[in-house]
N, C-alpha and C positions, 0 to 999 in steps of 0.2 A: 532538595535531596539525597533518601534516605542515602547516607555512605557509611558510616566509620572505618575508621579505620583495618590493618588490616590485624594489628597489633591489640584492636579493641575484640578479637574474637578468641571462644575457648573452645576446647575443641570436643568434642564424644565421642564413643566408640565402643561395638558391641565386639569390633573381631569381628565382622563382617562389613562391615559399612559405615562411612562416620558424618558426624555431622556439628557445623559451625556453629552457636551463639555468643551475641553480642551484649554486650553489658548493660544494653539497654531493653536487653530480655528477648531478643529480636532469635525465630533460627532462621538462622539465614540460608541454609545450605543443607539440605540432606538429600544421599541417595539413596533409600532404603537396605533394596535389593543389595547391593555389593556394590566397594567404593564404585567401581569405574560403571555403572548402573544410572541410569539419567534417574536424571532430580526432579524431587517432588518437592522442593522448596529452591528459587535462583535469585530471589534476592541480593544476593553476593552481586552474583552479576548482570543483573537488571534490575533495577527499580520492580516490577513488571513485575518478575520473577516467581514471586508466591512467596511467602515464611508462613510464620506462628508465635505471635508477638503476646509475651505476658508479663505483665508488669502494673506498677502502680497506675494510677492516672497523671497522680503528678508529677516533677518533677524529683530526682533522687540523687540522691549522693548513692557510690558504689562499693561494697568494697566484695572480695571473693573469692575463690578457693578451691582445690582440688581436695576431697576428704584423703589425707595422702594413704600414697599408695595404690589410689584411682584415679577412671577419668568420670569419679561424679564432681559436678562440678557445683555449686553453693555459692551464689550470691543474694549478697547483703543488700536490701534496699532502705538510705534510711532517707524520710519525706516529712512534711511538717506533721503529717498525722499520729505519725507513729514507722513502728521499724518494720519489711516483712525481708524473706527469705525466702528466696525462689532455688529448688536443688533439682540437676534436673540430670539425666543419668537414657544412656540407650542401656534397656535391659537386658540381659543375660537369661538365661536359659534359666527358670526354676531348678534350680540345687546344685548347680555346675558347680564346680570349684577347681582348681587348679589349672589344668591343661586341658579341663573340659572349655575352659571360656570359651566362645564362641562361637563353636563344633557349630553346635544346632539354634543360633539366635531367633529370638521372635522375630524382630525386625518391630518392634516397639519402640516408642520416645515415650518418658515416661516425667513427667513435671510435677515438684510440690510446691507444694505454699503453705509457706509456717507462718503463724503472728509472730511475733517478736514483741510488740509494744504499739499500745495506742491502738486505733481503727482504723486500718487502711486504703479508700478504696482502690480494686486491682479493677487490672480491662487486659481481655484478651481478645483478642485476633487475628484470627485463624482461615488463610487464605491461602488453599493448595493449591499450584497450577504443575501438574508431572511435566513429564518432558524437556526440562527445560524451558519451560512455561511458553511451552507449545498449547497443551490441553488446559483448556477450562472446562471441571467438574460439576457436574451433577451434583450440591447435595440435598439431603435429606431428612428429619428426623426420624430417629428413632424410640421405640421403646424406653424408657428410662430415660431419657433426656438428652441421649448421645447421639455421631449427628454423622451419616456414612456421605463416605464422598468417591463417586466414582468414573473414569472417565478413559478412553481407552483402556489398555490392556491393568491401569489399576485402579484400585481397592484403600479405603483408609478410612479407619470411623474413630473419633473425637469421642471423650467422656468425660466424666469430672464427678467426683465425687457427692452427693448431694448438687451438682448442678444441672440445672436442665436447657437446657444448650442448643438453640433456635437456630436454621440459615435463614443468611438473610440475600437471598441471590444466590450469587454465585462466593461469600466465606462468611465469617462466622461475627458475629462482633458480640462479647458479652460483657457484663460488668460485676461486683460482685464486690463484699465486705469480707474481711481476716481482722479478726479481732487477737491482740493477745493469748496464745496457749492454743490457739484454733488450725490446723491443719486441714486443707482443700487439696488431694489430690486430681493430676488430669494423665489419662495413656492415650498417647494418636498410633492406633495397629498397621499399619499395612499387611494387604496379601495382592499378588497378581488376580487380578477378576477374576479369573477362570479356575482357579481354586481354591482352597479350605479358604473359609471366608477368617480374617485377621482376628485374633486372637484376643481375648482378652482376660487380663491384669490386671490384682489388685498392685492401685499404685505404688500405698506406703509397701506392702510386704514385697516389692519390684522391685521397690530404692531397697531396702536391704538387704533381699538376696545379692540384686548389683555389688554394693559395697563389700558384701560380705564372700562375691567369689573372687575381684581384685583382692583383696586382703589377702584370700589365701596364694594368687599365682604369684606378687612377689612376694609372702612371708618366705616359701622356698625354692625363693633365687636371694642369697644373701650377697651385694656386691661387697669387699675388704677394699675398698683403698680411700685412696682421696674424691676428697669432693664427697661427697656421699650421696649427701641430698641433692646436686644438682647429676650425678649418673640414674640414680636409681627416679628422679622424675622422666629423667631422658629418655632411663629402660623400661617405662610403665608408655611410652608416646610412640615407643619402637611396635610394643605387645600394641598398642590398641590400633597399627598400621598396618599388622600382620592379619593375611586374610587365611582365619584360621583354617576352613575347611580345605587348604590344600599348601598351607607353612606358608607363601608368601610376601612380600614388603611390599608393601605400594609405596611410591617415593614420597608420596602424599594424598593429602584424603581432597584437591581441589584440584580445579585446573582453572587456567587460564590468568589466574592472579600475575599483574604482570609485571616484569622485573625493573622495567621504569615506566612512570603513570606515563599515560598518552602515548606511552610508544608500543610494537608490536610485538619481542619479542614474551607471546604470551602462549603454554605450551602446557597439554593437558598433561597432568604425572601421575595419573590416580594408575600405575600399574608399574611391572619389577622387573628395575633391568637388573642385567648381569653386568654390566659397566661396575657398581656399587656393588659388588658381590663378597668378592674379600673384603673388602672393610664392613659395612653390615655382618657376615661373620661373628670377626672380629669381634662388634661391641657387641652381640648378641652374647656371642663366648663371653666376654667380658664380666658385662651386667645382667643381660638375662635370664636367658638359661642354656647349656646344653644343648636340650631339647626341642628349644626353638629351631639353634644353630641345626641341627643335623635334621629337623622336618623344613625347610628353605635351599638345603643342599640336595636333600631328596626332590622336593621340586622340579631343583633345576636339570636335577639328572632327567629328569622325563620330560620336562618341557623339552630340552638339548633334544634329544632324541639319540638318534643315530646319523653321526658327522659324515657328511656328504661333502661334495667340492665347493658348496653353499660356503660366506659366511655366516656364523650363530648370529644367531638377533642381539640387537642390544638390548630387546626389552619384549614382555612376552607380556599379555594378558593374567588376569591372577589364578588362572586355573590352567594356566598353560597355552593360551590364544597364543598363535603368531600374528596372523591377518588383524593389525589396529590402525586399517585405510583414517587417517584424518580427515574433518570438512570443516567446516568453521558451518556456526553457528547465526547467522545470520540477521538472526530478529533480536539476540540479544546488542544491548549497549557493550557491554563489560563495567569492570570494574572503575570506578571515576572514569568513564569515559574508555577503559582501554582494549579497542576494535587488535583485531579480531578474538572469538572468543574461541578455541579450538576443541572439538570432541574425535578423540583421536588423535595418535602423536606417528608420524610418516617420520621418525628417527626410525623406527624398529626394520627400517629398509638399508638405513645408512653400512657404508663397512669400516668400521672399527678397530682397528686392528689390537687395541687392549683387552678386551673381551675375552678369547683365551686364558689371558696373562690372572685376569681376573677368579677363574671358572679351577685353572689348575691351580694356582695360588689357594684357593677355598679347601683343594682334594687336599693338599699339604696341609696344611692347618689341621684338616681331622684325622689324617692316615692312618692316627694311633688308632685309632675308634673304627677306623675302616678293614682292618687286618690282615694279619701279612698278605694275601692275596686276595685284590681287591674280587668285588660281583660282578661280573661282564661287561656287563653295563660301564660301570666305571671305570675299566678297562679302556672301552674302545671307544669312548667320549674322551678320557687322557689321552688316549693312543692318536685320535681322530683328531685335535685339538692343537695337538706339539707337532700332527704334519700339517696341518693347516701353515699354521704358524712360520714353519721353517720354510713352505712354497710361498708364502705371500708376505713374509714382513717388508719385503720390500717395495712393495705397493704405500703410497698417499694413501692417505683417511679422512674423515670425517675430524675424527677430534675423539677428548675426555665431553666436551664443551657445545658437540655437534652443531657443530658449520655447518647452514645450511648454504653457504657459497658456491667453494673448489673447493679441495682433494689437497693436503696436504703433507710432508712430511713430517706431524707433529713427533716432539721429543717424546714427550710421553707414553706415547704409542709404541714408540721401537724399544721402550725401557721395559714398558710391558709386557713385549715380543720376549724380554730376555726372561720375566718372569717367569712366560710360561715354558723357555726350557729349560729356562736352570729347577725350574721345580721340577718337571718332567724327567730329566737326566736323576734326580736324587726318588724319584719315583720309580722309575726304574724297574729295579727286581721284586714289584710288586703287580709288573702290567703284563708277563706274560712273553709270550715269544714276538708277538708283533712290536714288542716294544725298537724302539733303534736309537741306543741311548750316544753311541757314535757320531750318528751324522748329528744328532739335538747340538749336543756338546762340542763339536763344530760350526755351526750357527748357531749359538749363544754367543760362543766368542767372535766371531763376525761382526756380529749386531754388536757388542757392548764396546771392539772398535770404533764401529760407525759411529756411533753415538757420541762417544767421546769426542773424534775428529770432526765429527759434523756437528755436533750441537751446541759445542762450544763457541761464544763468540769473540772474540779480541777484542774488540772496541768494546764491546757492552760490557764486557768481562764477566759477562756471565752466558750459563745455557739458557736458550734462548727456545722460544716458544717451538718453531718448527726448523729444520736444516737450511740456512744461508739466510734468516732470517734476524732481522738486529731487535723485535719488539719481542717484550720480555711477558712472561706466561708463566700464570702462580705453578697454573700445572706439572713446571716444575721441580717442584718441591717433594713430588711423591720418590725424587730419587735416592733419597735417605731413607723416606718412609719406609721404600718399597723393599731397598737393600742393596739399589744399582750401586750405589757408591755410602763409603762415612760421610756424614756429617763433621769432620774434620778435615776431609780435603780439600787441598788449598781451591782448588776449584768451587768447587761446592761451598766451601766458609763465602769465599764469594758471592756466590750466585743468590746465596742466604741472604746476605747483607744486603745486593744492588735489588732483590726481590721487595726486600724489610723497607727501605729506602726510597722505592722511586715507585711502588704499589701499595708501600699500605700506607698509616695514619693514624694520628695522636691516638683513637680511642683503641688500636689495636684489631683494626679490620682490615683487608687482604683482599684485593681489586684483583680482578681476573688476567686484566690487562689494563696498559694505560688509558685506552680509550671509554674504560667502562666507568659509568655513573655511580655508582654504587658497589660495596662490599662486599664480598665472596662468605659466608658465616665457613663453611668446610675448608676453603684456603687460609683464612686464620689461624681453625684451627692446626692446619698441616704445618702452619712457620711455629704453633707451642712447637709442636714434636719435635722436628726440627733444630729446633732453641737447646732443646733439652738434651737432643744427641748428639750437640753440639758442643754440651757439657759447660752451660747457660739457665741449670734448670730458674735460678732465681729470676734473671726474668721472661724465659718462659709463663713460670709462675702469677708473674704481674702481668705481662700479653695474656693467660686463658681469662684470668678477671676480670678484668678489661672487657674482652671479646662477650664474661658470662652477664653480662650487664646489659646485653641488647635486649634481653629474654622479657619476652611482654612481662603484667604480672604476674600470671599463669603459668612462668616457663619455658612459654611456648617459643621458637623457634620459626622465621620464617626462612627464606634461602638466602633471601639479602639485604641489605641496609643501604637505607639512600646515606649519599654521605650529610646533605645538606642540613636535613631537619632531622635525620637518625629513624625514620618510618621507617618500618617494617615490609620486606619487598618482595616479591613473589609466592607462589604455592604453599598453605600453611598447613598443618604443621610441616615441615619436609624432613625428612629420616638423615638426610644426608648431613645436615645443620648438626641433626641431635644424635648421626654417631661423631660427625668429627670429635662432639665435644666429651661424648664418654670413651674414644681412644686416645683425645690427649690426654684425660684425667688418668688414662691408665698409665699413657707413658709417665706422667708426672710421676707416678708412683712407681714405676718400675722402668724404670730405664731400658736395660737392658732383654724386657719383653719384646717377643717378634707380635 
């Protein structure tokens, strides 16, 4: 059965949608309309889910890399007959430069084959299966040798330069040869069937335009700090996960890649989480672009809207949708048989008390750019969120790991409630007459005293995951990262040591809790930050470099790492992992930075 490892995939993006292409030359995932839209290729999640493979007929030795500062992927195949390069990209709009990247992406997947030596027989297999593999399209030959595939709401047109493609039932199988110096291009264009037909792009020209668009974007955003190559690469991934039409950042490009092979913790991460908001803003500010941070903030403010009595949703759709009702795609067998495959995410209905803290911390990060008097929408948002926190912080919640069993009094959630009110008090002079800094300060101090009293577990010698629990949870590493306690505080120093001893591994990975079978990359980067803040920069740097070694051959990080095999687990690429890398690198660069 076709099942590459998660780390075998490279990520393509046009800042509208994402595709995953394997080392074997097969595009096994593409949702062309937008990141969270139905797929046209889903072999990632089921052998019959559809794919587009373009590779030598013979077995090959593979080398691959992104063009610098782009998500244009070049894969070189070395075969007994010779060598050939296949360069893959999701096309940028012709002429797009800088912040125009992704605003009007044409939804075209471009693949260019270049002969490097010898004469290499190639094979193309085009098996479109729209709507997560539920639709089998009609394929029709087109004038000029192209193929039109239509099914339900989807139209796809596949063309090749100098290649006559012919449908064979519900797929295309095509063989050809490439000699040294010869170039053959293919373009696959998507459109909604009842709208304008798919556009036609010249593959070579589109590829060159796309490279220039990415290079122009990254050239204007210079990171000046430690680990420049890794940070710039992660910033490029974050840009690739940005839905340019709105400014939202998708948590990942995929759904239901498992946290444990054969397990059921398989979730849809193609949405934007407010829980991650402050960390994302910091990473964008440090390594990507202040403009992207500002656009993300504007998207969040619009999506949140007027604050009422109901909790602010944990996550939104990429254009601000709230109802992300989850259902199971029962016809898909799942990655390596890991069921269920979920579409949508019911965490949108959870109570997570940390969310207001993330949002208000982001306002604090941008307060100098927002002016001496905030716009009404920002004032109302901060005042409403602070009021919610002051009234609800004593309730249990689902925590940042979004547990689906029972609500608890999670320490990290209470700390983010403290962050919300601490920053709201500081922002009060800009919030107008409805601000209530006296009340907020009193509740803030009550939260702090409660966390220090109830969160500490004497026998464990650490702040634990929830009040009254002896169970360790790596989420408590946010206490110094978010400024609640200095890392040099004796109890915090003990907590860091216990987490590192009991949840850490020799590879520098940190599990979320002691029954977690995998290392969680974000927690590993939090530990790096904590060690820096505790005055151990050299140990932090050594740990950081071990965690960097978990990236795949093109620098992508999923969510977790299997402790036995070292395999990547979870959705790919995972924004939080790359955000953690950027923020930890900046902490190593400037330990005093906020």
